[in-house]
C-alpha positions in Angstrom: 15.1 -30.1 -26.0 16.6 -27.0 -24.7 14.5 -23.9 -24.2 15.7 -20.9 -26.0 15.8 -17.4 -24.2 13.0 -16.3 -26.3 10.8 -19.3 -25.5 11.5 -18.9 -21.9 10.5 -15.2 -22.0 7.4 -16.0 -24.0 6.3 -18.6 -21.7 6.7 -16.3 -18.8 4.9 -13.4 -20.4 2.0 -15.8 -21.2 1.7 -17.1 -17.4 1.9 -13.5 -16.3 -0.8 -12.5 -18.7 -3.0 -15.4 -17.7 -2.8 -14.6 -13.9 -3.9 -11.1 -14.4 -6.6 -12.1 -17.0 -7.8 -14.6 -14.6 -8.2 -12.1 -11.6 -9.7 -9.5 -13.8 -12.5 -12.0 -14.6 -13.6 -11.7 -10.8 -13.5 -7.8 -10.9 -16.5 -5.7 -12.1 -17.8 -2.1 -11.4 -20.9 -1.4 -9.7 -22.1 2.0 -8.2 -18.9 3.5 -8.9 -16.7 1.0 -7.2 -14.6 -2.0 -8.0 -16.5 -5.2 -7.1 -14.3 -8.2 -6.0 -16.5 -11.4 -6.5 -14.2 -13.4 -4.5 -12.4 -12.7 -1.3 -9.4 -14.8 -2.7 -9.1 -12.4 -5.7 -8.7 -9.5 -3.3 -6.3 -11.2 -1.1 -4.2 -12.3 -4.2 -4.0 -8.8 -5.5 -3.2 -7.2 -2.2 -0.8 -10.0 -0.7 0.5 -12.5 -3.4 0.8 -10.6 -6.8 4.4 -9.4 -7.5 4.7 -5.8 -7.9 4.6 -5.6 -11.7 1.6 -7.7 -11.6 -0.1 -5.3 -9.1 0.8 -2.3 -11.3 -0.6 -4.1 -14.3 -3.9 -5.1 -12.5 -4.7 -1.7 -11.1 -3.9 0.0 -14.4 -6.4 -2.1 -16.0 -8.8 -1.7 -13.3 -8.6 2.0 -13.3 -9.5 2.2 -17.1 -12.7 0.1 -16.3 -15.8 2.1 -17.3 -17.7 3.5 -14.4 -15.0 3.4 -11.9 -13.0 6.5 -10.8 -10.3 5.6 -8.3 -9.3 7.8 -5.5 -5.8 7.9 -7.1 -7.4 9.3 -10.3 -9.5 11.8 -8.3 -7.0 12.8 -5.7 -7.2 16.5 -6.6 -10.8 16.7 -5.6 -10.4 14.1 -2.7 -7.1 15.5 -1.4 -8.0 15.1 2.3 -8.8 11.6 2.0 -5.9 10.9 -0.5 -3.5 12.5 2.1 -4.8 10.4 5.0 -4.7 7.0 2.9 -1.2 7.8 2.0 -0.7 4.9 -0.4 -1.0 5.0 -4.2 -1.6 1.2 -4.5 -4.5 1.2 -2.2 -5.8 4.5 -3.5 -6.0 2.9 -7.0 -8.5 0.2 -6.0 -10.8 2.2 -3.9 -13.1 4.9 -5.2 -13.1 8.6 -4.6 -15.1 8.2 -1.4 -13.4 5.3 0.0 -15.5 2.4 -1.1 -14.7 -1.0 -2.3 -17.0 -4.1 -2.4 -15.6 -7.6 -1.6 -17.9 -10.5 -2.1 -21.2 -9.7 -0.4 -20.1 -6.6 1.7 -19.2 -3.0 0.9 -16.4 -1.5 2.9 -15.9 2.2 3.3 -12.5 3.4 4.7 -12.8 6.4 6.8 -9.5 7.7 8.2 -11.0 10.7 9.8 -12.5 8.5 12.7 -10.2 5.5 12.3 -13.2 3.5 11.1 -14.1 1.0 8.4 -17.9 0.9 7.8 -19.4 -2.3 6.5 -22.7 -3.2 5.2 -24.4 -5.8 3.0 -23.9 -5.2 -0.8 -27.6 -5.3 -1.2 -27.9 -2.1 0.7 -26.6 0.5 -1.9 -29.2 3.0 -0.6 -27.3 3.4 2.5 -24.3 5.1 0.6 -25.7 8.7 0.2 -26.5 8.8 4.0 -22.8 7.5 5.1 -21.6 10.0 2.6 -23.4 12.7 4.5 -22.2 11.4 7.8 -25.5 9.9 9.0 -24.4 6.5 10.4 -27.4 5.3 12.2 -28.7 2.3 10.4 -28.3 -0.9 12.2 -27.0 -2.5 9.0 -23.9 -0.6 9.2 -21.2 -2.2 11.3 -18.1 0.1 12.5 -14.8 -1.8 12.7 -11.4 -0.1 13.7 -8.9 0.4 10.9 -6.5 -1.3 13.4 -8.3 -4.7 12.9 -8.5 -7.4 10.4 -11.7 -6.3 9.2 -12.1 -8.7 6.2 -11.3 -11.9 8.4 -13.6 -10.6 11.2 -16.6 -10.1 8.7 -15.8 -13.5 7.1 -15.8 -15.2 10.3 -18.7 -13.3 11.8 -16.7 -11.9 14.6 -18.4 -8.7 15.8 -16.5 -5.4 16.2 -16.8 -5.8 20.0 -14.6 -9.0 19.9 -11.8 -7.3 18.0 -9.2 -7.8 20.6 -10.1 -11.5 21.0 -9.8 -12.4 17.3 -6.9 -14.6 17.0 -6.2 -14.1 20.5 -4.1 -11.0 20.5 -3.8 -7.3 19.4 -1.8 -5.8 16.5 0.9 -3.4 17.1 0.2 0.3 16.6 0.8 2.0 13.3 4.1 4.0 13.0 5.7 6.6 10.8 9.2 8.4 10.9 10.2 10.9 8.1 13.1 13.1 7.5 14.3 15.6 4.9 17.9 16.5 3.8 19.0 19.4 1.6 21.1 18.5 -1.5 23.8 20.3 -3.4 25.4 19.7 -6.8 28.1 17.3 -5.8 30.4 18.8 -8.5 29.9 22.6 -8.1 28.5 22.8 -4.6 25.4 24.7 -5.7 22.1 24.2 -4.0 19.9 21.5 -5.5 16.7 21.1 -3.7 16.2 18.2 -1.2 15.3 14.5 -0.5 12.3 13.5 1.6 11.9 10.0 3.1 9.7 8.0 5.1 9.3 4.6 6.7 5.7 3.6 7.6 3.5 0.9 8.9 0.0 1.7 7.7 -3.2 0.2 9.1 -6.4 0.8 6.9 -8.5 -2.2 8.1 -8.7 -4.0 4.7 -5.3 -3.2 3.8 -1.9 -3.2 5.8 1.5 -2.4 4.6 5.1 -1.9 5.8 7.1 0.5 3.5 9.6 2.9 2.7 9.0 6.2 0.5 11.5 8.5 -0.8 11.2 11.6 -3.2 14.1 13.3 -4.9 14.1 16.9 -6.4 17.6 17.1 -7.5 18.7 15.8 -10.9 22.4 15.8 -9.8 21.5 13.0 -7.2 20.4 9.3 -7.4 18.8 7.6 -4.4 20.0 4.5 -3.0 18.8 2.7 0.2 20.3 0.3 2.8 17.9 -1.8 4.7 19.1 -3.0 8.1 16.9 -4.7 8.6 13.2 -5.3 7.6 11.4 -7.8 9.7 7.8 -8.5 10.8 5.4 -10.7 12.6 1.9 -11.2 11.1 -1.0 -11.4 13.5 -2.5 -14.8 13.1 0.2 -15.6 10.4 4.0 -15.9 10.2 7.2 -14.1 11.0 9.4 -12.9 8.1 12.9 -11.5 8.1 15.2 -10.0 8.7 15.7 -8.9 5.2 18.9 -6.8 4.4 19.5 -4.8 1.3 22.4 -2.8 0.2 22.8 -0.2 -2.5 19.4 -0.7 -3.7 18.5 2.1 -6.3 14.9 3.0 -6.1 14.8 6.5 -7.4 16.9 8.4 -10.0 14.1 11.0 -10.8 14.1 14.6 -10.1 10.5 14.9 -10.6 9.8 14.8 -6.9 7.3 11.9 -7.3 7.2 9.4 -4.5 9.1 6.0 -5.0 7.8 3.3 -2.7 9.3 0.0 -1.8 6.8 -2.3 0.1 8.0 -5.1 2.4 4.6 -6.2 3.7 1.0 -5.9 1.9 -1.7 -7.8 3.3 -5.3 -7.9 4.9 -3.9 -9.1 8.4 -2.3 -6.6 10.8 1.2 -7.0 12.1 1.9 -8.0 15.7 5.5 -6.8 15.4 7.8 -5.0 13.1 11.2 -3.5 12.6 12.3 -1.5 9.6 15.4 0.7 9.5 16.4 2.2 6.1 19.3 4.6 5.3 18.5 6.6 2.3 21.5 8.0 0.5 21.5 10.9 -2.1 24.6 9.8 -4.1 26.3 11.9 -7.0 24.5 10.7 -10.1 27.7 11.0 -12.1 30.0 9.1 -9.5 28.8 6.6 -7.0 32.1 6.5 -5.5 32.0 10.1 -4.4 31.9 10.1 -0.6 29.5 13.2 -0.6 26.4 11.0 0.2 23.8 13.1 2.2 21.7 10.6 4.1 18.5 10.2 6.1 18.4 7.3 8.6 15.0 6.4 9.9 13.8 3.4 12.1 10.4 2.1 13.3 10.2 -0.8 15.7 7.5 -2.3 17.7 7.3 -5.8 19.7 10.6 -7.0 18.1 
């Protein structure tokens, strides 16, 4: 029997819905933070779910009673939000940077490039940590450069970070640029386009991505990726990936649009990402007036 288009779509929606529901059964809220009962659930969310699944997942999590994400509370936690620099991760940690995974609580603290880790039975340590009192021997300090979840799971102490998997990860990196824009038809000034390429290291979350925002309604943004390639520490090599004329933002609202090439809990050993961001005439893509920003980051490749 042939499947109709409707049947195929319905089946995919059921499977999509089931994967989200199954993941959510392993996520609760306690002491104002998300609690992932299984490390597998957290890893699946970060590294395996498709982008639309991630969006659906975090939207549902952010509506769970008792949980206020950093993304929701960014106006009152602006310093932490700016340092995290990732809306996806900001949606699954709370306003103070906490998340619980299995039997450990993790607090991401970019101010000193650290992830504090302590047993989930020791909730009473949180007020002291928030006050900057980090003296209790139950608290371990890991660098945001390291595979913190992997080290905690294997019992590897922070002092052996560089020995974990036999090698170091590469350093974080960031390049950014801004180009003024005009109305391609009239020549009138029309605000600007901002762009970034970033490798972000947060200890329990690592990502290689491109970001762009457009403030001009007369322009639509397209990207050329030439190339995206990376090597995962203790993992695999991916790439190179080439993409041409990929539209990721047609908005004039100025909100950041993000394209992720890697999201995971393991740091990268090497990376190569070059993106050309083009602000094309929104009414005629053949118009040669395409102000561009060309950004590249490359390490160990």
